[in-house]
Backbone as ProteinMPNN parsed JSONL, in Angstrom:
{"seq_chain_A": "MLFILILVLIAALAVWLRFRSKRMAIGRYAELKGKVATERTLFTLQIGDVVQYQARDWIVETVYRYQQGQFEWTEYLLRDNSDVAWLVVVEDDWLEVSWLSPVPEDQLHIELPPPRYITYAGTDYSLKEKGEARYSTEGRAKNQLGNCLFYDYEAKDGLQLSLEAYDSKNEGGLDINVGEKIDSRDLSLLPGDGRSVYSKISR", "coords_chain_A": {"N_chain_A": [[0.703, -1.033, -0.182], [2.265, 1.38, 0.638], [4.273, 1.508, -0.475], [2.275, 1.895, -3.88], [1.202, 4.209, -2.773], [3.225, 6.373, -2.905], [4.306, 5.973, -5.633], [1.564, 7.463, -6.566], [2.287, 9.9, -5.528], [5.023, 10.969, -6.652], [4.4, 10.312, -9.463], [2.318, 12.791, -9.058], [3.559, 14.8, -8.446], [5.056, 14.687, -11.027], [3.22, 15.485, -13.21], [2.851, 18.129, -11.82], [4.686, 19.614, -11.837], [5.632, 19.782, -14.346], [3.366, 21.586, -15.527], [3.208, 23.362, -14.429], [5.544, 26.074, -14.975], [3.653, 26.953, -16.82], [1.806, 28.141, -15.776], [2.871, 29.522, -13.25], [2.9, 31.846, -15.235], [0.225, 32.773, -15.336], [-0.786, 35.245, -14.317], [0.807, 36.354, -12.827], [1.69, 39.05, -14.358], [-0.157, 40.669, -13.325], [1.07, 40.203, -10.185], [3.551, 41.164, -10.222], [2.975, 43.831, -11.311], [1.538, 45.274, -9.147], [-1.551, 45.541, -9.59], [-4.24, 44.337, -10.277], [-4.495, 42.155, -12.868], [-4.404, 43.046, -16.713], [-7.302, 43.037, -18.21], [-7.016, 40.254, -21.156], [-8.327, 40.353, -24.737], [-9.167, 38.955, -27.658], [-7.722, 40.93, -29.129], [-6.01, 41.561, -28.226], [-4.032, 39.984, -27.036], [-0.579, 39.472, -25.952], [2.922, 38.419, -25.893], [2.996, 35.578, -23.156], [0.63, 35.493, -22.325], [-1.957, 33.427, -21.734], [-4.166, 31.201, -23.524], [-6.998, 29.456, -22.908], [-7.903, 25.97, -23.845], [-10.558, 23.637, -24.272], [-9.708, 22.429, -22.133], [-7.255, 22.949, -21.76], [-3.514, 24.816, -21.236], [-2.781, 27.454, -23.165], [0.087, 28.806, -23.966], [0.985, 31.799, -25.173], [3.468, 32.168, -27.556], [4.237, 33.611, -30.075], [3.443, 36.53, -31.992], [1.165, 36.874, -34.856], [1.083, 39.748, -37.092], [-0.663, 40.23, -39.796], [-1.072, 42.216, -42.916], [-3.063, 43.162, -46.156], [-3.849, 45.278, -47.907], [-6.081, 47.238, -47.64], [-7.069, 45.266, -45.206], [-7.054, 43.029, -42.426], [-5.526, 40.664, -40.207], [-4.828, 38.582, -37.678], [-2.461, 35.959, -36.441], [-2.199, 33.669, -33.658], [0.818, 32.19, -32.327], [0.529, 29.307, -30.053], [1.661, 27.517, -26.988], [2.173, 24.476, -25.686], [3.769, 22.527, -24.284], [5.796, 20.756, -25.608], [3.381, 20.369, -27.696], [1.878, 22.26, -30.746], [-0.05, 25.253, -31.358], [-2.02, 26.57, -33.848], [-3.867, 29.955, -33.487], [-6.683, 32.079, -34.723], [-7.617, 34.799, -35.838], [-9.667, 37.144, -37.261], [-11.255, 39.596, -38.714], [-13.925, 40.565, -40.096], [-16.446, 41.479, -42.033], [-17.789, 39.956, -40.054], [-16.754, 38.186, -37.077], [-14.623, 35.581, -36.899], [-12.831, 32.802, -35.809], [-9.816, 30.635, -35.811], [-9.095, 27.593, -35.397], [-5.685, 25.697, -35.505], [-3.658, 23.307, -36.449], [-0.147, 22.294, -36.773], [0.61, 20.217, -40.125], [2.599, 17.581, -40.151], [5.622, 17.117, -41.71], [6.16, 15.08, -43.709], [3.538, 13.966, -44.287], [2.099, 14.908, -45.876], [3.045, 16.303, -48.889], [4.0, 19.351, -51.383], [3.312, 21.445, -54.006], [4.332, 24.881, -54.815], [2.382, 26.2, -57.769], [-0.03, 25.824, -55.801], [-2.854, 23.365, -55.889], [-5.912, 23.371, -56.824], [-7.706, 21.383, -55.022], [-7.19, 19.803, -52.062], [-6.398, 16.8, -50.394], [-6.33, 15.452, -47.732], [-5.689, 13.797, -44.904], [-8.234, 11.956, -45.301], [-10.206, 13.69, -46.318], [-11.049, 16.235, -47.987], [-10.184, 18.983, -49.428], [-11.078, 22.016, -50.638], [-10.356, 24.155, -52.929], [-10.568, 27.917, -50.919], [-9.596, 31.096, -50.844], [-6.218, 33.072, -51.95], [-3.674, 34.893, -51.652], [-1.282, 37.514, -51.742], [0.195, 38.883, -48.482], [1.491, 41.33, -45.98], [3.78, 40.657, -43.591], [4.092, 41.023, -40.029], [6.201, 39.449, -36.939], [6.031, 39.746, -33.188], [7.895, 38.918, -30.639], [9.363, 36.994, -30.621], [12.873, 36.702, -31.061], [14.394, 37.333, -32.883], [12.668, 39.689, -34.81], [10.186, 39.264, -36.812], [9.903, 40.579, -40.401], [8.169, 40.88, -43.423], [7.237, 39.263, -46.731], [4.518, 36.968, -47.345], [2.514, 34.386, -49.228], [-0.754, 33.245, -49.105], [-2.948, 30.854, -49.019], [-5.926, 29.342, -48.735], [-7.998, 26.572, -47.579], [-11.491, 25.216, -47.602], [-13.556, 22.804, -46.404], [-16.123, 20.446, -45.654], [-18.555, 21.533, -42.523], [-16.822, 23.112, -41.312], [-14.059, 22.041, -41.426], [-10.648, 23.347, -42.291], [-8.051, 23.977, -43.876], [-4.925, 25.578, -44.385], [-2.366, 26.719, -46.269], [0.97, 28.437, -46.467], [3.179, 30.483, -47.724], [6.398, 31.236, -47.039], [8.493, 34.274, -47.163], [11.662, 33.907, -48.095], [13.981, 35.497, -47.004], [14.153, 35.56, -44.327], [13.605, 33.532, -42.976], [11.715, 32.039, -44.055], [9.896, 29.675, -45.943], [7.802, 27.125, -46.231], [4.359, 27.264, -44.842], [2.107, 24.22, -43.565], [-0.95, 23.475, -42.018], [-3.602, 22.431, -40.409], [-7.4, 22.195, -39.494], [-10.3, 23.418, -37.984], [-12.997, 25.895, -37.588], [-13.838, 27.628, -34.394], [-16.174, 28.677, -31.963], [-15.431, 31.48, -30.299], [-16.328, 32.082, -27.525], [-15.408, 29.755, -26.437], [-12.938, 29.955, -25.446], [-11.24, 30.669, -23.09], [-9.591, 33.302, -21.977], [-6.506, 34.856, -20.41], [-4.324, 36.705, -18.705], [-0.72, 37.219, -19.094], [3.075, 37.373, -18.474], [4.265, 39.155, -19.922], [6.06, 37.348, -20.917], [8.425, 35.199, -22.507], [7.385, 31.984, -22.194], [8.823, 29.45, -23.449], [11.537, 29.166, -24.321], [13.44, 28.009, -26.399], [11.692, 28.116, -29.933], [10.342, 27.162, -33.019], [8.721, 28.437, -36.139]], "CA_chain_A": [[-0.097, 0.024, 0.108], [2.646, 2.291, 0.996], [4.5, 1.68, -2.467], [1.307, 2.67, -4.194], [1.166, 5.94, -2.278], [4.654, 6.734, -2.931], [4.237, 6.441, -7.132], [0.802, 8.07, -6.694], [2.362, 10.89, -5.06], [5.717, 10.928, -7.546], [3.084, 11.096, -10.375], [1.303, 13.92, -9.015], [4.383, 15.748, -8.584], [4.889, 15.129, -12.269], [1.768, 16.982, -13.671], [2.603, 19.405, -11.694], [5.994, 20.056, -12.619], [5.177, 20.222, -16.137], [2.78, 22.626, -15.802], [4.059, 24.943, -13.138], [5.717, 27.148, -15.314], [2.462, 27.859, -17.146], [0.744, 28.315, -13.957], [2.979, 31.067, -13.084], [2.701, 33.116, -15.817], [-0.756, 33.135, -15.521], [-1.304, 36.43, -12.606], [2.553, 36.924, -12.949], [1.924, 40.255, -14.903], [-0.414, 41.191, -12.036], [1.858, 40.854, -9.047], [4.622, 42.44, -10.673], [2.576, 45.295, -11.305], [0.697, 45.257, -7.937], [-2.667, 45.565, -9.373], [-5.29, 43.471, -11.065], [-3.61, 42.289, -14.344], [-5.634, 43.765, -17.455], [-8.537, 41.686, -19.374], [-7.248, 40.122, -22.652], [-9.367, 39.799, -25.986], [-8.995, 38.07, -28.986], [-7.474, 41.075, -30.6], [-4.617, 42.181, -27.076], [-3.433, 39.08, -26.262], [0.827, 39.64, -25.819], [3.461, 36.926, -25.659], [3.241, 35.188, -22.147], [-0.712, 35.248, -22.039], [-2.444, 32.14, -21.731], [-5.333, 30.473, -24.658], [-7.735, 28.262, -22.693], [-8.845, 25.494, -24.831], [-11.007, 21.916, -24.646], [-9.299, 21.594, -20.409], [-5.522, 22.513, -21.967], [-3.344, 25.671, -20.805], [-1.603, 27.181, -24.215], [0.602, 29.917, -23.467], [1.264, 32.624, -26.631], [5.073, 32.636, -28.077], [4.497, 34.76, -30.602], [2.25, 37.028, -32.617], [2.405, 37.332, -36.193], [0.348, 40.253, -37.794], [-1.256, 40.304, -41.719], [-2.258, 43.352, -43.598], [-3.103, 42.43, -47.097], [-4.175, 46.341, -48.278], [-6.886, 47.388, -46.108], [-7.651, 44.049, -44.277], [-6.061, 43.059, -41.311], [-5.491, 39.686, -38.791], [-3.645, 38.287, -36.712], [-2.592, 34.724, -35.873], [-1.164, 33.753, -31.92], [1.265, 30.75, -32.202], [0.962, 29.071, -29.261], [2.629, 26.234, -26.99], [1.818, 23.685, -24.385], [5.494, 22.0, -23.47], [5.964, 20.082, -26.677], [2.233, 20.871, -28.754], [2.035, 24.148, -31.132], [-1.133, 25.36, -31.952], [-2.431, 28.573, -34.335], [-5.467, 30.406, -32.851], [-6.209, 32.775, -36.451], [-8.221, 36.08, -35.473], [-9.739, 37.097, -38.692], [-12.468, 39.969, -38.962], [-14.387, 41.149, -41.86], [-18.144, 41.414, -41.76], [-17.782, 39.115, -38.639], [-15.228, 37.866, -36.419], [-13.676, 34.234, -38.151], [-12.129, 32.254, -35.12], [-10.014, 28.938, -35.957], [-8.026, 26.795, -34.345], [-5.148, 25.099, -36.646], [-2.461, 22.809, -35.64], [0.537, 21.994, -37.734], [1.038, 19.288, -40.828], [3.859, 17.212, -40.007], [6.235, 17.446, -43.421], [6.474, 13.891, -44.062], [2.117, 13.587, -44.434], [1.709, 16.468, -47.279], [3.878, 16.98, -49.664], [2.474, 20.243, -51.839], [4.687, 22.109, -53.915], [3.764, 25.706, -55.195], [1.823, 26.876, -57.141], [-1.136, 24.399, -54.504], [-3.993, 22.784, -56.41], [-6.98, 23.672, -55.805], [-8.591, 20.661, -54.562], [-6.424, 18.965, -51.682], [-6.839, 15.58, -50.019], [-5.755, 15.486, -46.316], [-6.501, 12.378, -43.441], [-9.439, 11.231, -45.651], [-11.039, 14.975, -45.866], [-11.147, 16.524, -49.338], [-10.197, 20.263, -49.619], [-11.04, 23.358, -51.793], [-9.71, 26.666, -52.488], [-11.8, 28.981, -50.419], [-9.215, 32.61, -50.789], [-5.805, 33.268, -52.178], [-3.329, 36.035, -52.115], [-0.244, 37.773, -50.723], [0.087, 39.852, -47.606], [2.531, 42.165, -45.377], [3.407, 40.065, -42.234], [5.408, 41.006, -38.808], [5.862, 39.279, -35.628], [6.099, 39.945, -32.12], [7.584, 37.949, -29.568], [10.686, 35.917, -31.048], [14.668, 36.767, -30.354], [14.484, 38.499, -34.134], [11.244, 39.611, -34.633], [10.266, 38.706, -38.674], [9.06, 41.568, -41.29], [7.943, 40.214, -44.946], [5.598, 39.085, -47.338], [3.851, 35.586, -47.398], [1.687, 34.104, -50.011], [-1.106, 32.718, -48.207], [-4.111, 29.735, -49.683], [-6.996, 29.081, -47.605], [-9.462, 25.848, -48.433], [-12.317, 24.585, -46.589], [-13.689, 21.619, -46.314], [-17.543, 20.86, -44.47], [-18.116, 21.383, -41.865], [-15.829, 24.181, -40.7], [-12.499, 21.996, -41.191], [-10.158, 23.981, -42.604], [-6.563, 23.723, -43.682], [-4.054, 26.62, -44.58], [-0.428, 26.802, -46.29], [1.434, 29.85, -46.047], [4.461, 30.89, -48.226], [6.702, 33.314, -46.609], [10.121, 35.207, -47.567], [12.967, 33.182, -47.435], [15.287, 36.12, -46.745], [13.258, 35.696, -43.309], [13.376, 32.047, -41.939], [10.567, 31.663, -44.62], [9.121, 27.954, -45.565], [6.092, 26.484, -46.699], [3.541, 26.003, -43.619], [0.864, 23.487, -43.417], [-1.761, 23.96, -40.905], [-5.329, 22.346, -40.749], [-7.915, 22.435, -38.522], [-11.491, 23.835, -38.167], [-13.292, 26.97, -37.405], [-14.399, 27.738, -33.169], [-16.821, 29.248, -31.429], [-14.642, 32.358, -29.24], [-16.793, 31.844, -26.185], [-14.958, 28.64, -25.722], [-11.572, 29.802, -25.039], [-10.359, 31.348, -22.082], [-7.82, 34.297, -22.223], [-6.299, 35.644, -19.282], [-3.269, 37.803, -19.219], [0.627, 36.614, -18.362], [3.819, 38.976, -17.479], [5.06, 39.708, -21.25], [7.653, 36.795, -20.955], [7.986, 33.809, -23.212], [7.66, 30.639, -21.007], [9.266, 28.234, -23.326], [12.517, 29.768, -24.993], [13.431, 28.134, -28.19], [10.253, 27.675, -30.759], [10.317, 27.76, -34.345], [7.695, 29.378, -36.832]], "C_chain_A": [[0.875, 1.2, -0.013], [3.363, 2.711, -0.79], [3.586, 2.442, -3.412], [0.971, 3.867, -4.218], [2.368, 6.561, -3.177], [4.368, 7.184, -4.726], [3.448, 7.307, -7.1], [1.341, 9.837, -6.716], [3.366, 11.27, -6.128], [4.847, 11.66, -9.2], [3.033, 11.978, -10.411], [2.146, 14.801, -8.893], [4.829, 15.728, -10.026], [4.706, 15.902, -13.04], [2.51, 18.219, -12.868], [3.769, 20.756, -11.725], [5.922, 20.533, -13.701], [3.841, 21.12, -16.538], [3.125, 23.529, -14.937], [4.587, 26.119, -13.611], [4.946, 28.131, -16.604], [1.774, 28.014, -16.368], [1.355, 29.327, -13.501], [2.897, 32.051, -13.902], [0.981, 33.403, -15.754], [-1.207, 34.106, -14.078], [0.053, 37.302, -12.66], [2.36, 38.498, -13.083], [0.992, 41.088, -13.547], [0.067, 41.738, -10.579], [2.611, 41.663, -9.297], [3.975, 43.865, -10.637], [2.071, 45.901, -9.615], [-0.638, 45.865, -8.132], [-2.803, 44.332, -10.561], [-5.227, 43.21, -12.674], [-5.18, 43.129, -15.302], [-5.758, 42.437, -18.347], [-8.095, 41.62, -20.936], [-8.915, 40.162, -23.191], [-8.584, 38.925, -26.733], [-7.826, 38.72, -29.799], [-6.461, 42.1, -29.721], [-4.067, 41.424, -26.628], [-1.885, 39.538, -26.825], [1.296, 38.267, -25.273], [3.337, 36.562, -23.994], [1.397, 34.439, -21.886], [-1.325, 33.602, -22.029], [-3.827, 31.933, -22.299], [-5.578, 29.503, -23.154], [-8.62, 27.341, -23.486], [-9.356, 24.354, -24.654], [-9.735, 21.437, -23.117], [-7.665, 22.191, -20.691], [-4.963, 24.251, -21.492], [-2.188, 25.762, -22.113], [-1.479, 28.732, -23.679], [0.895, 30.342, -25.407], [2.193, 32.778, -26.331], [5.088, 33.816, -29.102], [3.1, 34.719, -31.335], [2.605, 37.831, -33.885], [0.377, 38.321, -36.597], [0.212, 40.301, -39.499], [-1.636, 41.576, -41.959], [-2.054, 42.989, -45.542], [-4.278, 44.216, -47.948], [-4.472, 47.124, -46.915], [-7.251, 46.649, -44.942], [-6.316, 43.535, -43.479], [-5.931, 41.358, -40.733], [-4.845, 39.251, -39.15], [-3.833, 36.627, -36.359], [-1.22, 34.9, -34.881], [-0.46, 32.15, -32.512], [1.363, 30.477, -30.278], [1.345, 27.575, -28.899], [2.402, 25.63, -26.259], [2.954, 22.49, -24.055], [5.448, 21.297, -25.352], [4.952, 20.518, -28.494], [2.569, 22.127, -29.077], [0.749, 24.072, -31.347], [-1.332, 27.055, -32.784], [-3.795, 28.746, -33.713], [-5.649, 31.944, -34.214], [-8.038, 33.469, -35.825], [-8.829, 36.635, -36.134], [-11.441, 38.131, -38.234], [-13.169, 41.124, -39.979], [-15.607, 41.85, -40.689], [-18.623, 40.603, -40.399], [-16.785, 38.51, -38.278], [-15.465, 36.045, -36.968], [-12.786, 34.187, -37.298], [-12.047, 30.692, -35.458], [-8.776, 27.945, -35.264], [-7.051, 25.62, -35.32], [-4.188, 24.408, -36.115], [-1.977, 22.231, -36.891], [0.525, 20.72, -38.601], [2.227, 18.883, -40.607], [4.845, 16.847, -41.792], [6.014, 16.171, -44.052], [4.796, 12.868, -44.218], [2.074, 14.313, -45.553], [2.594, 16.846, -47.669], [3.566, 18.51, -50.551], [3.962, 21.15, -51.926], [4.017, 23.312, -54.814], [3.868, 25.952, -56.927], [0.835, 25.594, -56.639], [-1.715, 23.938, -55.726], [-4.763, 22.789, -55.785], [-7.92, 22.917, -55.1], [-6.851, 19.637, -54.204], [-7.238, 17.658, -50.612], [-6.118, 15.4, -48.971], [-6.518, 14.706, -45.045], [-7.79, 11.975, -44.125], [-10.736, 12.483, -46.073], [-10.43, 15.699, -47.295], [-11.634, 17.935, -48.89], [-10.736, 21.245, -50.559], [-10.589, 24.948, -51.598], [-10.715, 27.428, -52.517], [-10.624, 30.62, -51.436], [-7.463, 31.93, -51.205], [-4.995, 34.594, -52.49], [-2.078, 36.504, -51.321], [-0.462, 39.055, -50.016], [1.398, 39.963, -47.147], [2.388, 41.619, -44.097], [4.635, 40.958, -41.222], [5.632, 40.242, -37.786], [6.36, 40.067, -34.302], [6.658, 39.163, -31.036], [9.233, 37.202, -29.602], [12.472, 37.045, -31.12], [14.258, 38.332, -31.432], [13.323, 38.362, -34.908], [11.272, 39.815, -36.539], [9.243, 40.245, -39.428], [9.692, 40.905, -42.913], [6.936, 39.997, -45.706], [5.336, 37.52, -47.102], [2.696, 35.158, -48.424], [0.771, 33.064, -48.844], [-2.765, 31.601, -49.527], [-4.491, 29.015, -48.395], [-7.665, 27.736, -48.23], [-9.807, 25.217, -47.056], [-13.032, 23.402, -47.372], [-15.471, 21.713, -45.346], [-17.431, 20.896, -43.51], [-17.207, 22.135, -40.759], [-14.296, 24.345, -41.208], [-11.891, 23.134, -42.351], [-8.169, 23.421, -43.014], [-5.627, 24.944, -45.014], [-2.612, 26.866, -45.463], [-0.211, 28.361, -46.645], [3.027, 30.563, -46.382], [5.491, 31.671, -48.029], [8.039, 33.104, -46.923], [11.505, 34.641, -47.371], [13.806, 33.797, -46.897], [14.88, 36.005, -45.286], [12.625, 34.183, -42.688], [12.139, 31.321, -42.903], [10.745, 29.641, -45.213], [7.886, 28.212, -46.402], [5.097, 26.036, -45.362], [2.505, 25.606, -43.956], [0.189, 23.436, -42.186], [-3.174, 23.424, -41.118], [-5.677, 22.186, -39.226], [-9.548, 23.057, -38.558], [-11.824, 25.424, -37.081], [-14.357, 26.534, -35.485], [-15.136, 28.992, -32.97], [-15.614, 30.327, -30.439], [-15.263, 31.945, -27.972], [-16.151, 30.362, -25.67], [-13.47, 28.863, -25.527], [-12.442, 31.058, -23.658], [-9.405, 32.221, -22.165], [-7.643, 35.028, -20.576], [-4.53, 35.438, -19.283], [-1.709, 36.883, -18.286], [1.225, 37.816, -18.527], [4.799, 39.714, -18.64], [6.321, 39.032, -21.35], [7.61, 35.652, -21.589], [8.189, 32.328, -22.159], [8.672, 29.436, -21.778], [10.289, 29.502, -24.669], [13.589, 29.864, -25.972], [11.817, 27.655, -28.765], [10.948, 27.861, -31.706], [8.735, 27.998, -34.768], [6.576, 28.139, -36.599]], "O_chain_A": [[0.471, 2.113, -0.732], [3.168, 3.528, -1.689], [3.962, 3.551, -3.792], [0.569, 4.55, -5.16], [2.117, 7.246, -4.169], [4.247, 8.349, -5.104], [3.944, 8.358, -7.504], [1.005, 10.722, -7.503], [2.803, 12.069, -6.877], [4.751, 12.766, -9.734], [3.459, 12.582, -11.396], [1.701, 15.904, -9.212], [5.046, 16.87, -10.429], [5.425, 16.759, -13.554], [2.68, 19.272, -13.483], [3.779, 21.986, -11.676], [6.153, 21.71, -13.98], [3.419, 21.272, -17.684], [3.252, 24.704, -15.281], [4.344, 27.172, -13.022], [5.229, 29.211, -17.122], [0.623, 27.902, -16.79], [0.617, 30.274, -13.229], [2.816, 33.188, -13.438], [0.621, 34.466, -16.26], [-1.806, 33.705, -13.08], [0.242, 38.515, -12.564], [2.746, 39.236, -12.177], [1.502, 42.009, -12.91], [-0.158, 42.786, -9.974], [2.59, 42.798, -8.82], [4.425, 44.833, -10.022], [2.407, 47.001, -9.178], [-1.086, 46.597, -7.25], [-2.029, 43.73, -11.304], [-5.779, 43.902, -13.529], [-6.282, 43.536, -14.935], [-5.091, 41.524, -18.835], [-8.468, 42.41, -21.803], [-10.018, 40.081, -22.649], [-7.558, 38.318, -26.427], [-7.117, 38.148, -30.626], [-6.094, 43.179, -30.187], [-3.381, 41.772, -25.667], [-1.816, 39.939, -27.987], [0.712, 37.394, -24.63], [3.687, 37.569, -23.378], [1.067, 33.336, -21.45], [-0.627, 32.734, -22.554], [-4.743, 32.438, -21.651], [-4.685, 28.988, -22.481], [-9.77, 27.639, -23.808], [-8.459, 23.554, -24.917], [-9.083, 20.393, -23.089], [-6.834, 21.887, -19.836], [-5.893, 25.048, -21.369], [-1.253, 24.994, -22.338], [-2.304, 29.525, -23.226], [0.969, 29.632, -26.41], [2.458, 33.317, -25.257], [5.817, 34.802, -28.987], [2.196, 33.891, -31.437], [3.437, 38.696, -34.157], [-0.784, 37.928, -36.485], [1.192, 40.417, -40.234], [-2.508, 42.09, -41.259], [-0.988, 42.623, -46.038], [-5.382, 44.001, -48.45], [-3.873, 47.463, -45.895], [-7.654, 47.15, -43.893], [-5.114, 43.59, -43.738], [-6.858, 40.835, -41.351], [-4.253, 39.186, -40.227], [-4.904, 36.083, -36.086], [-0.147, 35.503, -34.919], [-1.113, 31.224, -32.994], [1.991, 31.151, -29.461], [1.42, 26.642, -29.699], [2.247, 26.47, -25.372], [2.549, 21.505, -23.437], [4.71, 21.918, -26.118], [5.33, 20.771, -29.638], [3.185, 22.953, -28.403], [0.249, 22.964, -31.539], [-0.959, 28.182, -32.457], [-4.627, 27.867, -33.493], [-4.687, 32.673, -34.46], [-9.096, 32.904, -35.547], [-8.827, 37.58, -35.346], [-12.429, 37.654, -37.676], [-12.822, 42.232, -40.387], [-15.712, 42.32, -39.556], [-19.73, 40.716, -39.873], [-15.881, 38.25, -39.071], [-16.534, 35.566, -37.346], [-11.867, 35.003, -37.373], [-12.922, 29.828, -35.505], [-7.677, 28.073, -34.726], [-7.675, 24.697, -35.844], [-3.725, 24.94, -35.106], [-2.669, 21.8, -37.813], [0.409, 19.769, -37.829], [3.117, 19.709, -40.813], [4.343, 16.321, -42.785], [5.579, 16.302, -45.196], [4.715, 11.641, -44.256], [1.902, 13.442, -46.406], [3.205, 17.732, -47.071], [2.452, 18.863, -50.165], [4.895, 21.459, -51.183], [3.148, 22.921, -55.593], [4.962, 25.945, -57.492], [1.001, 24.472, -57.117], [-1.021, 24.124, -56.726], [-4.822, 22.459, -54.6], [-8.878, 23.475, -54.565], [-5.984, 19.14, -54.922], [-8.403, 17.683, -50.216], [-4.961, 15.113, -49.278], [-7.566, 14.969, -44.456], [-8.596, 11.565, -43.29], [-11.936, 12.215, -46.116], [-9.224, 15.584, -47.513], [-12.688, 18.248, -48.336], [-10.641, 20.716, -51.667], [-10.507, 25.969, -50.915], [-11.511, 27.702, -53.415], [-10.987, 31.03, -52.539], [-7.201, 30.751, -50.968], [-5.399, 35.36, -53.365], [-1.822, 35.916, -50.27], [-1.022, 40.046, -50.486], [2.325, 39.233, -47.498], [1.383, 41.804, -43.411], [5.724, 41.393, -41.597], [4.506, 40.403, -37.315], [7.106, 41.033, -34.467], [5.778, 38.627, -30.362], [9.991, 36.999, -28.654], [12.543, 38.264, -31.272], [14.011, 39.512, -31.187], [12.953, 37.36, -35.52], [12.121, 40.339, -37.26], [8.194, 40.726, -38.998], [10.797, 40.619, -43.372], [5.815, 40.448, -45.468], [6.266, 36.932, -46.551], [1.733, 35.909, -48.266], [1.291, 32.341, -47.994], [-3.238, 31.954, -50.607], [-3.884, 28.434, -47.495], [-7.891, 27.794, -49.439], [-9.179, 24.879, -46.052], [-13.051, 23.164, -48.579], [-15.887, 22.645, -44.658], [-16.389, 20.436, -43.044], [-16.979, 21.759, -39.609], [-13.564, 25.318, -41.397], [-12.637, 23.68, -43.163], [-7.409, 22.669, -42.406], [-5.8, 24.972, -46.232], [-1.743, 27.37, -44.752], [-1.035, 29.206, -46.995], [3.81, 31.026, -45.552], [5.636, 32.709, -48.674], [8.631, 32.025, -46.956], [12.295, 35.0, -46.498], [14.605, 33.154, -46.216], [15.713, 36.749, -44.771], [11.554, 33.903, -42.15], [11.662, 30.232, -42.586], [11.521, 28.751, -44.863], [7.306, 29.141, -46.963], [5.012, 24.892, -44.915], [1.767, 26.331, -44.622], [0.915, 23.338, -41.197], [-3.886, 23.954, -41.971], [-4.972, 22.089, -38.222], [-9.888, 23.036, -39.741], [-11.131, 25.87, -36.167], [-15.177, 25.632, -35.31], [-14.919, 30.065, -33.533], [-14.843, 29.619, -29.792], [-14.472, 31.332, -27.256], [-16.436, 29.928, -24.554], [-12.774, 27.851, -25.447], [-13.446, 31.745, -23.467], [-8.279, 31.82, -22.459], [-8.495, 35.552, -19.858], [-3.79, 34.527, -19.654], [-1.711, 36.207, -17.257], [0.685, 38.913, -18.673], [5.719, 40.511, -18.454], [7.383, 39.559, -21.681], [6.671, 34.926, -21.262], [9.197, 31.938, -21.569], [9.253, 28.604, -21.082], [9.853, 30.295, -25.504], [14.301, 30.791, -26.359], [10.996, 26.997, -28.127], [11.993, 28.51, -31.661], [7.765, 27.825, -34.03], [5.413, 28.278, -36.979]]}, "name": "protein", "num_of_chains": 1, "seq": "MLFILILVLIAALAVWLRFRSKRMAIGRYAELKGKVATERTLFTLQIGDVVQYQARDWIVETVYRYQQGQFEWTEYLLRDNSDVAWLVVVEDDWLEVSWLSPVPEDQLHIELPPPRYITYAGTDYSLKEKGEARYSTEGRAKNQLGNCLFYDYEAKDGLQLSLEAYDSKNEGGLDINVGEKIDSRDLSLLPGDGRSVYSKISR"}
């Protein structure tokens, strides 16, 4: 019985250590400033803030801002330990929020220009929109600035697949992400302290 209790305590300690750095980010801003932390919105998330979704805490690591003429949108690179996700926020005639995850390079190979239809993991996607935009980043040691080509695909039930080809002069490449539209009310946004929790990240 004692042996089992020790194993349970060790497991609990491991879980606590895993999430300690993320939990410390929550409210640390308020502690340092000596006042109540500023409320966040989908348009004001900053580095180190916490996005809670489907019972997981994701930390904002990099903010990407895009501009195509007068049209602008924002993408947040999120981390939960080794897992990566993208929170995409677009406001045109209405608010559209998407949750995307990277597609492993060995699972889908696409060359530019991409085809009108793409099949991935048994789902058929069709090209909805494409274009070129200027982008800038906030949060990395060397913030990026350049051009990007984007190709947005959609399938049934709000499923999405996105391709983004970045300027090679700014550590560019082709990013492929897949996910779906979500209800913004399913997200909880908590302020951090403006510092990255994960020191080394990729785009």
